[in-house]
Structures are given as C-alpha cells and as structure tokens.
C-alpha positions as CSV (number, residue, x, y, z in Angstrom):
1,M,60.3,-54.1,-15.2
2,L,57.6,-55.8,-17.8
3,K,54.8,-54.2,-16.0
4,L,56.6,-50.9,-15.9
5,V,57.2,-51.2,-19.6
6,M,53.5,-51.6,-20.2
7,A,52.1,-49.2,-18.2
8,V,54.6,-46.4,-19.8
9,A,53.9,-47.8,-22.9
10,A,49.8,-47.5,-22.3
11,A,50.0,-44.0,-21.1
12,G,51.9,-42.8,-24.3
13,L,55.4,-42.6,-22.9
14,T,58.7,-43.6,-23.8
15,L,61.6,-44.7,-22.0
16,A,65.3,-43.7,-22.4
17,A,68.2,-45.7,-21.5
18,P,69.3,-45.0,-17.5
19,A,71.7,-42.5,-17.0
20,T,72.9,-44.0,-14.1
21,A,71.8,-47.8,-12.6
22,N,69.2,-46.0,-10.5
23,H,68.1,-43.5,-12.8
24,L,65.1,-43.7,-15.3
25,E,64.3,-40.8,-18.0
26,V,61.0,-40.5,-19.2
27,T,60.1,-38.4,-22.1
28,I,56.8,-36.9,-22.7
29,P,56.0,-36.3,-26.2
30,D,53.7,-33.1,-25.1
31,F,56.8,-31.7,-23.8
32,A,58.4,-31.3,-27.2
33,P,57.2,-27.5,-27.7
34,Y,58.7,-26.7,-24.4
35,A,62.5,-28.4,-24.9
36,F,63.9,-25.4,-26.9
37,L,63.8,-23.3,-23.4
38,I,65.8,-25.7,-21.3
39,G,69.4,-24.6,-20.8
40,E,71.7,-21.7,-19.6
41,W,70.8,-18.3,-21.1
42,E,72.2,-14.8,-21.3
43,I,69.4,-12.6,-21.0
44,H,70.5,-8.7,-23.0
45,E,69.4,-6.5,-25.4
46,E,71.2,-6.9,-29.1
47,G,74.9,-6.3,-28.7
48,A,74.8,-5.4,-24.6
49,P,76.2,-7.3,-22.2
50,P,74.0,-10.2,-20.3
51,A,71.7,-8.6,-17.7
52,A,70.5,-11.7,-16.5
53,I,71.5,-15.4,-16.6
54,N,68.4,-17.9,-16.9
55,R,68.8,-21.8,-16.2
56,A,65.9,-23.9,-17.2
57,T,66.3,-27.7,-16.4
58,W,64.3,-30.9,-16.9
59,S,63.8,-32.4,-13.3
60,G,61.4,-35.3,-11.6
61,G,62.7,-37.9,-14.0
62,G,61.6,-35.6,-17.1
63,T,58.1,-34.5,-16.0
64,S,58.8,-31.2,-14.6
65,I,61.2,-28.0,-15.4
66,R,63.3,-26.2,-13.1
67,M,63.7,-22.6,-13.6
68,E,66.4,-20.1,-12.2
69,T,66.9,-16.4,-13.0
70,D,70.0,-14.7,-11.6
71,I,70.3,-10.8,-12.6
72,I,73.6,-9.3,-13.0
73,V,74.4,-6.5,-10.5
74,N,77.9,-4.8,-10.7
75,G,79.4,-7.9,-12.4
76,M,77.8,-10.7,-10.1
77,Q,74.9,-13.0,-10.3
78,V,72.2,-12.4,-7.7
79,P,69.4,-14.7,-7.4
80,H,66.1,-13.0,-8.6
81,Y,64.0,-16.1,-8.8
82,E,63.7,-19.9,-8.7
83,G,60.6,-22.4,-9.0
84,I,59.4,-25.2,-11.4
85,L,56.9,-25.8,-13.8
86,V,55.0,-29.1,-13.3
87,W,52.8,-30.8,-16.0
88,N,49.1,-30.8,-16.1
89,P,48.0,-33.9,-17.4
90,I,44.2,-32.5,-17.9
91,R,45.0,-29.1,-19.4
92,R,48.1,-30.5,-21.1
93,D,50.7,-27.8,-20.2
94,F,52.5,-26.4,-16.9
95,D,51.2,-25.3,-13.5
96,M,54.1,-22.8,-12.2
97,L,55.2,-21.7,-8.8
98,L,58.2,-19.2,-8.3
99,N,59.7,-17.3,-5.4
100,L,61.3,-14.1,-6.7
101,D,64.2,-12.9,-4.6
102,P,64.6,-16.5,-3.0
103,S,66.7,-14.9,0.2
104,G,63.8,-12.8,0.9
105,A,60.8,-14.7,-0.4
106,K,58.5,-11.8,-0.1
107,V,57.1,-11.9,-3.9
108,Q,55.4,-15.4,-5.1
109,E,54.4,-16.2,-8.9
110,R,52.5,-18.5,-9.8
111,G,50.4,-19.2,-13.1
112,R,50.6,-21.2,-15.9
113,V,53.0,-21.9,-19.2
114,W,51.6,-23.0,-22.6
115,A,52.9,-23.6,-25.9
116,A,50.8,-22.3,-28.7
117,A,50.3,-24.3,-32.4
118,D,52.9,-21.8,-33.8
119,G,55.7,-22.4,-31.5
120,M,55.1,-19.5,-28.9
121,V,55.5,-20.3,-25.4
122,T,53.8,-17.9,-22.9
123,R,54.3,-17.8,-19.4
124,E,50.7,-16.1,-17.4
125,I,51.4,-14.9,-13.7
126,V,49.8,-13.7,-11.1
127,A,52.9,-12.2,-9.0
128,S,51.8,-11.9,-5.0
129,Y,53.9,-9.1,-3.0
130,A,54.2,-8.6,0.9
131,P,53.5,-5.5,1.9
132,G,56.6,-3.0,2.5
133,V,58.1,-4.4,-0.9
134,A,58.3,-2.4,-3.7
135,G,56.2,-3.0,-6.5
136,P,56.9,-3.1,-10.4
137,D,56.0,0.2,-10.5
138,G,58.3,1.0,-7.8
139,K,56.4,2.4,-5.1
140,K,56.0,0.2,-1.9
141,V,53.4,-2.2,-1.3
142,G,50.7,-1.2,1.5
143,G,47.8,-3.2,3.4
144,K,47.9,-6.9,3.0
145,G,50.0,-6.8,0.1
146,A,48.9,-6.6,-3.6
147,E,48.9,-8.8,-6.7
148,F,49.8,-7.9,-10.0
149,I,49.2,-9.8,-13.5
150,F,52.4,-10.6,-16.2
151,R,53.0,-12.3,-19.1
152,Q,56.1,-13.4,-20.5
153,T,56.4,-15.0,-24.3
154,F,59.0,-16.6,-25.5
155,R,59.8,-17.2,-29.4
156,K,62.5,-19.5,-30.6
157,V,64.6,-17.7,-33.3
158,S,67.2,-20.8,-33.8
159,R,68.6,-23.2,-31.5
160,D,70.8,-20.4,-29.7
161,R,68.6,-17.5,-29.8
162,I,65.2,-17.1,-28.5
163,V,63.1,-13.5,-28.1
164,T,61.3,-12.9,-25.0
165,S,58.9,-10.1,-23.8
166,L,57.9,-9.3,-20.6
167,M,54.5,-7.4,-20.1
168,R,52.6,-6.2,-17.1
169,K,48.9,-5.7,-17.2
170,T,47.5,-2.0,-15.9
171,A,44.1,-0.3,-15.8
172,S,44.9,1.1,-19.3
173,G,46.6,-2.3,-20.9
174,W,49.7,-4.1,-21.3
175,V,53.0,-2.2,-20.4
176,A,56.2,-2.9,-20.6
177,T,57.5,-4.3,-17.3
178,F,61.0,-2.6,-17.8
179,P,62.2,-0.3,-20.4
180,G,62.7,-2.4,-23.6
181,S,60.8,-5.6,-22.1
182,E,58.9,-5.9,-25.0
183,E,61.5,-7.5,-26.9
184,V,64.7,-8.9,-25.0
185,L,67.3,-11.4,-26.5
186,M,68.3,-14.8,-24.9
187,T,71.2,-16.4,-26.2
188,R,72.6,-20.0,-25.2
189,R,75.4,-19.7,-22.6
190,R,78.5,-20.4,-24.4
191,A,80.3,-23.4,-22.0
192,K,82.8,-22.0,-19.4
193,L,86.7,-22.6,-20.4
194,P,88.3,-25.2,-18.0
195,Q,90.4,-23.4,-15.4
196,P,94.3,-25.1,-15.8
C-alpha cells in the first residue's frame, strides 16, 4: 500500500477514502474544470419542457467520463448517444468516442474535449455516418458514408445551469445543428421523489 501511495503522490494525484473495501477513487487536479458537467441534466429552451436528458458520470476510478444522452420522443426517453471521454496525459485533455443511436450504431463521433482558461469546455467532433443514414442535413448519406464536423461548447452559469451550443461546420462556415442550437439551456435534473 505504501508503494501505491508513493506512486500516486509522485504523479500529482490524491487518494480519496475508499467508497467500498474494493474501490479506490483517484482525483486528478486537471479534471477540476470538467467537474461542472457531471450529473444528470435536462436540455431545453428557456421555459420549455426538456427535449433531451444528458448524463455524465465519472468512471474508470475517476479517470474518465461516461456520457449518455436520451432524446424525448412522445414523452419517452430514447437513447441518442453513449460513449466515453478518456484522459489524454500528454495533451492534458480528453479523447472522446461516442456511438449515436446505440441500438443501430450507424453513426460514430470521435474527437477531443478541452477546457479553456475562461472555463468554457469545448467538444470538437468528427461524426462518421454509414451509407443510407440520414445526415445532419436530413439527406441520406450515399456511397461509402460521410463525415461531418461539429463543435459543442458548455459554459457554466451556476451550479444547476449550463448554456450549451451545438454547431455544424459547412462550406460557408458554422451553422446551427438544429434550430435554436446556438444557445440551449441545461438544468440539473431534480431528484425523483420515491414511490410509496
């Protein structure tokens, strides 16, 4: 155990008390700028009901982030994407790999996630679409598939509010991925009341 503590200290890590006898949580100071993303979030326009639910949780003993988003269709949560952000110790940011529409796995997103000095977190995305899948413009992707570039930003407003934007790169510049996606509100999801 002493060797583990010494190795952790030499790496600039801190040990938290084990949650269980077999679990050790490691906290990396570089992760602090991303901590505001952790939680369950309702994604919506101001004053409107949620259009999606996003979940971000620490995983891998606190060294990666699991991301999931469900969209709300006819009052039901439908999986939209799931994946993981893994810490890159050289760049000191996260590598990202996600599957969109996990049940069909016909669209993959890869890229990186980084935090700027002003606290803004950016998710830069290359999305690979399989042939025959509807692309972000609504047209079916032909041939051997296609790749599209997206950028999503997250700005913390308060502990329970984040403003996000999702933009798509086109030949004429950055455009909204969907109407209103230039500024979308994320509010921390309220705890569900226990059932009697």
